[in-house]
N, C-alpha and C positions, 0 to 999 in steps of 0.2 A: 460504631466504629469510626472514630475521628480520623479525618484525612487532612493532610497539609494542602496548602494552596498549590504547591508544585505537583503533588499527586493528582489533584483534580484537573489541573491544566494538562498534565501528561495524558490522563484518561480522555480528556476532551480531544486532544490531538489524535489519539488512537482512533477514537470514534469518527472524527472528521476524515481521517485517512481511509478507514473502512468504507465510509459513505462515498468518498470520491473514487475509490477503486471498485465499487460494486458494479458487477456486470450481471444483470438479471437474466435468468433463463426463462423459457416459457413455463417451466414447472413452478417458478416462483410467482407467476402472475395469477391473480385471483379474478374471477368473473365478478365485476362490480354489481351486476344485477343480482347475482346469487347472494352476495354479501348483504346487499340492501334487503333482500327477502328474508334472509336469516335473522338479521338484526331486528327487523319489523316483527317477525314471528316470535322471537324471544321477548320482545317488549309486550306484545299482545298476551303471551302466556303469563308474564309477570303481572300484568293488569288483571287477567282472569283469576289468577291465584289470589290476588288481593280481594277481589269481589267474592270469591268463594269463602275466604277467611272471614270476611265481614258477615256473609250470610250464615256461616256456621256459628259465629259469635251470637248473632241475633236469634238463631234457632235454639241454641243452648239457653240463652237468657229467657226464652219463652217456654222452656221446659221440654223441648223436643229431645228424644232419646238419641243416643249415638247410633243405634240400629236404624232409626228412621233417617238420620242424616246420612249414614252410609248408603242407604238405598238411593237417596237423591243424588249423591255424588258418584255412585257407581262402584262402591267398595263395601266391604263388610262394616258393621258398626265398630268392631274392634280396630280395624285398620283406620277408620275415620278418627276414632278416639286417639290412637297412637300418633296420628299425623297432626291433629289440630288441638288436642286438649291443652297442651302447654302454651299454645299461642292465643287461645281465647280466654284463658283464665284471668 
């Protein structure tokens, strides 16, 4: 959606006014320690999922069945296949 320079400047002025007039309430404040913990946990989960994916890929390349893989990752073989088959092929 193309915009003119005037529209962009008007939008910037509106955003600047909203920022200048912003009066935060206690409900708007986030606990920074909680945010840091959440971001860290999400990052760790992402890294763990990458490791699992690589392990599943290696297991499949070595001939391991989906049933065995499912046992190791805590699901059924069918659930493991549904989740990872398209990602390791």
